[in-house]
C-alpha positions in Angstrom: 2.0 30.6 27.8 -0.6 28.3 27.0 -1.3 27.8 23.4 -4.4 28.7 22.3 -5.8 25.9 20.2 -8.9 26.2 17.9 -12.2 24.8 18.7 -13.9 22.8 16.2 -17.7 21.7 16.8 -19.2 18.7 15.1 -23.1 18.5 14.1 -25.6 17.1 16.3 -25.6 13.6 14.9 -24.4 10.9 17.2 -23.7 8.9 14.3 -20.6 11.3 14.2 -19.3 11.2 17.5 -19.9 7.9 17.8 -17.8 6.4 14.7 -14.6 8.6 16.3 -15.1 7.3 19.7 -14.7 3.7 18.1 -11.3 4.9 16.3 -11.9 6.0 13.0 -9.6 9.2 12.4 -11.4 11.0 9.8 -14.1 14.0 9.8 -15.6 14.7 6.7 -16.0 18.5 6.1 -19.9 18.1 6.0 -19.5 16.6 9.3 -18.1 19.7 10.8 -20.5 22.9 12.1 -18.2 25.4 12.6 -14.5 26.2 13.0 -12.6 25.6 10.1 -13.0 29.6 8.9 -9.7 31.0 8.8 -7.7 27.4 9.5 -4.4 26.7 8.0 -3.4 23.6 6.8 -1.4 21.4 9.3 -2.9 23.4 12.1 -3.8 21.9 15.3 -7.2 21.9 16.3 -9.6 20.6 19.3 -12.4 18.7 17.9 -15.7 19.0 20.0 -18.9 17.0 19.8 -22.1 19.8 19.7 -22.8 19.1 23.0 -19.2 20.1 24.1 -17.8 17.0 24.7 -14.0 17.1 23.9 -13.6 14.5 21.0 -9.7 15.0 20.8 -7.2 16.8 18.3 -6.4 16.5 14.9 -4.7 18.7 12.2 -6.9 20.6 9.8 -6.9 20.4 6.1 -9.5 22.7 4.9 -8.9 22.4 1.2 -9.4 18.4 1.4 -12.9 16.4 1.9 -11.1 14.9 4.6 -11.3 18.1 7.0 -9.7 16.9 9.6 -7.4 13.7 10.7 -7.3 13.0 14.6 -4.5 12.2 16.3 -5.7 11.6 20.3 -9.1 11.4 22.0 -10.1 13.9 24.5 -7.6 16.9 25.0 -4.6 14.9 24.5 -2.1 17.9 22.3 -0.1 16.6 19.2 3.6 17.9 20.4 6.6 17.0 20.4 6.6 13.9 23.3 3.1 12.4 21.2 5.3 12.1 17.8 7.8 10.5 19.5 6.0 8.0 21.4 4.3 7.6 18.3 7.1 7.0 16.5 9.5 4.6 18.5 6.2 2.2 19.2 5.8 1.9 15.3 9.7 1.4 15.1 9.2 -1.5 17.9 6.9 -3.0 17.2 7.8 -3.8 13.2 11.0 -4.8 15.5 9.2 -7.9 16.4 7.8 -8.8 13.2 10.5 -8.6 10.8 14.0 -10.3 11.2 16.4 -7.4 10.6 19.3 -9.6 8.7 16.5 -11.1 6.6 14.1 -8.1 5.5 15.3 -4.6 5.3 12.5 -3.0 3.1 9.4 -2.6 4.8 7.1 0.0 6.0 8.4 2.1 9.1 4.9 4.3 9.5 1.5 3.4 8.1 0.4 6.4 9.0 -3.7 6.1 10.6 -2.8 2.5 11.6 0.4 3.6 13.5 -2.2 6.6 14.6 -0.1 8.9 12.5 -2.9 9.9 10.0 -1.4 11.2 6.2 2.2 9.9 7.3 3.8 6.7 5.3 7.9 6.1 5.7 9.0 3.5 4.3 12.5 2.0 4.6 15.0 0.7 1.6 18.0 -0.6 3.5 19.9 2.5 4.1 17.2 5.0 2.9 13.8 6.0 3.8 11.2 7.5 1.8 8.1 9.7 3.3 4.9 9.9 1.5 2.4 12.1 2.8 -1.6 12.6 2.2 -3.2 16.0 2.5 -1.6 19.5 2.6 -1.8 19.2 6.8 0.6 16.4 6.9 3.0 18.3 3.4 2.6 21.2 6.2 4.6 19.1 8.7 7.1 17.4 6.9 10.4 18.8 8.2 9.1 18.5 11.5 8.4 14.6 11.6 12.0 14.6 9.9 13.7 16.0 13.0 11.3 13.5 15.2 12.1 10.5 13.4 15.9 11.3 13.3 16.9 9.1 16.5 14.5 6.8 14.7 16.5 6.2 11.6 19.9 6.5 12.9 19.1 3.3 15.3 18.1 1.5 12.5 21.3 2.9 10.4 19.4 4.6 7.6 21.7 7.7 6.8 19.0 9.2 4.2 15.7 10.3 4.8 13.6 12.0 1.3 10.2 13.1 0.9 8.8 11.4 -2.1 5.9 13.8 -3.5 4.0 14.0 -7.4 0.5 13.3 -8.9 0.1 10.1 -9.9 2.0 9.7 -13.5 4.1 12.6 -13.0 7.9 11.7 -12.5 8.0 11.8 -8.4 10.1 14.3 -7.1 12.6 13.5 -4.2 13.4 16.1 -1.6 16.2 14.8 0.7 15.7 15.9 4.1 18.4 14.2 6.1 21.9 12.8 4.9 23.3 12.4 1.3 21.1 12.1 -1.8 19.7 8.5 -2.3 21.0 6.4 -5.7 18.4 5.9 -8.0 18.3 2.1 -7.5 18.9 0.3 -4.3 19.6 -2.9 -3.4 17.6 -4.4 -0.6 16.1 -7.9 0.4 12.7 -9.4 2.3 13.1 -12.5 3.3 16.1 -13.1 2.1 15.6 -12.6 -1.4 17.5 -9.9 -2.8 15.9 -7.3 -4.8 16.3 -3.9 -6.6 14.2 -0.8 -6.2 13.9 2.1 -8.3 13.6 5.2 -6.0 13.6 8.0 -8.7 11.2 6.0 -11.0 9.1 3.2 -9.0 5.4 3.2 -8.2 4.0 4.7 -4.5 7.5 4.7 -2.6 9.8 2.7 -5.1 8.0 -0.8 -4.5 4.9 -2.2 -3.2 5.7 -3.5 -0.1 2.6 -4.0 1.2 2.7 -7.1 -1.0 6.1 -9.2 0.9 4.2 -11.7 2.6 1.8 -12.6 -0.3 4.9 -12.9 -2.8 6.0 -15.5 -0.3 3.2 -17.0 -0.2 3.3 -17.2 -4.1 6.7 -18.5 -3.9 5.7 -21.2 -2.0 2.9 -22.3 -4.0 5.0 -22.2 -7.3 6.7 -25.7 -7.1 6.2 -27.9 -10.4 4.4 -25.2 -11.6 4.0 -22.9 -14.5 3.6 -19.1 -13.2 2.6 -16.2 -15.3 2.7 -13.1 -13.6 0.2 -10.6 -14.7 0.8 -6.9 -13.9 4.3 -7.9 -13.6 5.6 -4.3 -12.0 9.0 -5.3 -11.3 8.9 -8.8 -11.1 8.6 -9.6 -6.9 5.6 -12.1 -7.6 7.8 -13.4 -10.3 11.1 -14.0 -8.4 9.3 -15.5 -5.6 7.9 -18.2 -8.1 11.5 -18.5 -9.9 13.1 -19.3 -6.9 10.1 -21.3 -5.0 10.7 -24.0 -8.1 8.8 -22.5 -10.8 9.0 -24.5 -14.2 9.0 -21.4 -15.5 7.7 -17.7 -15.3 6.0 -15.4 -17.7 5.8 -12.1 -16.0 3.2 -9.3 -18.7 3.6 -5.9 -18.4 3.5 -2.8 -20.7 6.9 -1.1 -19.0 9.7 -2.1 -20.3 11.5 -0.7 -17.7 10.1 -2.5 -14.7 11.3 -5.6 -17.0 15.0 -4.4 -17.3 14.7 -3.8 -13.0 12.9 -7.8 -12.7 16.0 -9.0 -14.4 18.2 -7.2 -12.7 16.9 -9.3 -9.4 16.8 -12.3 -10.9 20.7 -12.0 -11.5 21.3 -10.5 -8.0 19.2 -13.8 -7.0 20.8 -16.2 -8.6 18.5 -16.9 -11.4 19.2 -17.1 -14.6 16.2 -14.5 -16.6 16.9 -16.0 -19.6 15.4 -19.1 -18.6 11.8 -17.3 -18.2 9.9 -15.3 -20.3 9.0 -11.2 -19.6 6.4 -9.6 -22.4 5.6 -6.1 -22.8 2.2 -6.1 -23.9 -1.0 -4.6 -22.6 -2.8 -7.6 -20.6 -5.8 -8.4 -22.1 -4.6 -8.1 -25.3 -1.8 -11.0 -24.0 -5.1 -12.9 -22.4 -6.5 -12.8 -25.6 -3.6 -14.0 -27.9 -3.1 -16.8 -25.2 -6.0 -17.9 -25.5 -6.2 -18.5 -28.9 -3.4 -20.3 -28.9 -4.8 -22.2 -26.0 -1.9 -21.5 -24.2 -2.5 -22.3 -20.1 -0.6 -21.6 -16.8 -1.0 -23.6 -13.8 -0.3 -20.4 -11.3 -1.6 -17.0 -12.0 -1.2 -14.3 -10.2 -3.2 -10.7 -11.3 -2.5 -7.4 -9.9 -3.6 -4.8 -11.7 -3.0 -1.2 -10.3 -6.5 0.6 -8.7 -9.3 0.3 -10.8 -11.8 2.7 -8.6 -9.4 5.5 -7.4 -13.0 7.3 -6.1 -16.2 6.1 -5.5 -17.9 7.0 -8.3 -15.5 4.5 -9.9 -16.6 1.9 -8.2 -19.5 0.1 -10.5 -16.9 0.3 -13.9 -14.0 -1.1 -12.0 -16.0 -4.0 -10.7 -16.7 -5.0 -14.0 -12.9 -4.0 -14.9 -12.5 -6.8 -12.2 -14.7 -9.4 -13.8 -13.6 -9.3 -17.4 -10.0 -9.6 -16.2 -10.7 -12.4 -13.7 -12.6 -14.0 -17.1 -10.1 -14.2 -18.8 -7.8 -15.4 -16.4 -9.5 -18.2 -16.1 -9.9 -18.9 -19.9 -5.8 -19.6 -19.6 -6.1 -21.6 -16.1 -4.8 -25.5 -16.3 -7.1 -27.4 -14.9 -6.3 -28.2 -11.4 -4.3 -24.4 -11.6 -4.6 -22.0 -9.2 -5.8 -18.1 -9.6 -4.3 -15.5 -7.2 -6.3 -12.3 -7.8 -5.5 -8.9 -5.9 -7.1 -5.3 -5.8 -5.3 -2.6 -4.3 -8.9 -0.4 -4.5 -9.5 1.0 -1.2 -13.1 1.9 -2.5 -14.4 -1.8 -2.9 -14.6 -4.0 -0.1 -13.5 -7.7 0.2 -17.1 -8.5 -0.5 -17.3 -6.9 -3.5 -14.0 -7.8 -4.9 -15.2 -12.1 -4.2 -18.2 -11.1 -5.7 -15.8 -10.5 -8.9 -14.4 -14.3 -8.6 -18.2 -15.9 -8.5 -19.2 -18.7 -10.1 -21.6 -16.4 -12.1 -18.5 -14.7 -13.4 -15.8 -17.4 -13.5 -18.9 -20.2 -15.1 -17.6 -23.4 -16.1 -14.5 -22.9 -14.2 -16.0 -21.8 -10.8 -13.3 -22.0 -8.1 -13.2 -22.3 -3.8 -11.7 -19.6 -2.0 -8.5 -20.6 -0.7 -7.3 -18.1 1.5 -8.2 -14.1 1.8 -4.7 -12.6 2.6 -4.3 -8.8 3.0 -1.1 -6.9 3.3 2.0 -7.7 5.4 2.0 -6.9 9.7 4.1 -3.7 8.8 0.9 -2.6 7.5 -1.5 -1.8 10.4 -4.7 -0.8 10.2 -7.0 0.7 13.1 -10.1 -2.3 13.6 -12.5 1.1 13.1 -11.0 2.4 10.0 -11.9 -0.2 7.0 -10.7 2.2 4.7 -7.3 0.9 6.1 -7.8 -2.3 4.6 -7.3 -1.8 1.2 -5.7 -4.8 0.1 -7.1 -7.9 -1.0 -5.4 -11.3 -1.8 -7.3 -14.0 -2.3 -6.4 -17.8 -3.7 -8.6 -19.9 -5.8 -8.6 -23.4 -6.9 
């Protein structure tokens, strides 16, 4: 019996249909003329233009401003065959990009970038962690787990958990497959061992999107005194130490994160006591360092998102300017500043505006590199929201 699929009709705006045809997967609630009434979260819908032209199939999220996330074009159904095709393609892509003997911590599924909107799965050695965005994806967790199982088996991943909980809350982990995971797991990136706190860590446990940038900092660190601000679990610090830094100072408000960083240092054969781990608020630390006329040759600034919404954009830009100005005040002559932003509401041009001559004044720097997330975080060309991470290297 043929499945009856709810029909959703867009407003009479050619720009909407054009944007979707180019590959942007999000349909905002105000772009929909009719068809949402009575829809259930996670229900598959057929989206049509105002003139009846089929746009594609998506999963509906009635309570979200993003009412539908498109998975296909035309009338192609979202069925098991499609899920398996996308999952197998995502896994095969990672196999060509990463060396399994030297990297067993990476993003296996990157939501919209892998054409599976709302689903993110990260691998940490024998454990995979799923995170969902929106009620639509949340309602399909068990289906995702069932279809991902063959891929995980092929990789030797025994456990799959779903991680949920609002920002600032203690994460909730639900085991979907395999034995319960340990609170902490040992993994490696580019041959560098480190520990991931699955029970309490940020995102799915670690910031895998910065992996290639951590390696780049390691290459820049030789013979330099390094300051890592918002150091969290010390990924940049460890790569800098292994890269030949004279000394690394890691600053974060979380003492527990320093403990994880120290454990990673020891696992990599680096004596943490030869480096400094400071529990302090970053601006207070920078003010005190400036008053002592203390400087560093390489500074990494990787703060949490300053712009959780469009409304916070201007306030966030001001915060970035203040932070970057404070950083260059403790940057030694000839030094390098690595400034990061993970705010999707601030694009690369706006972020670079917080590093311009007007902001940095007499310590004006030149942009050497502008980097983003690693290749295991693919994005769609027509989906700029996916390119949220900016990592600027200036000197």
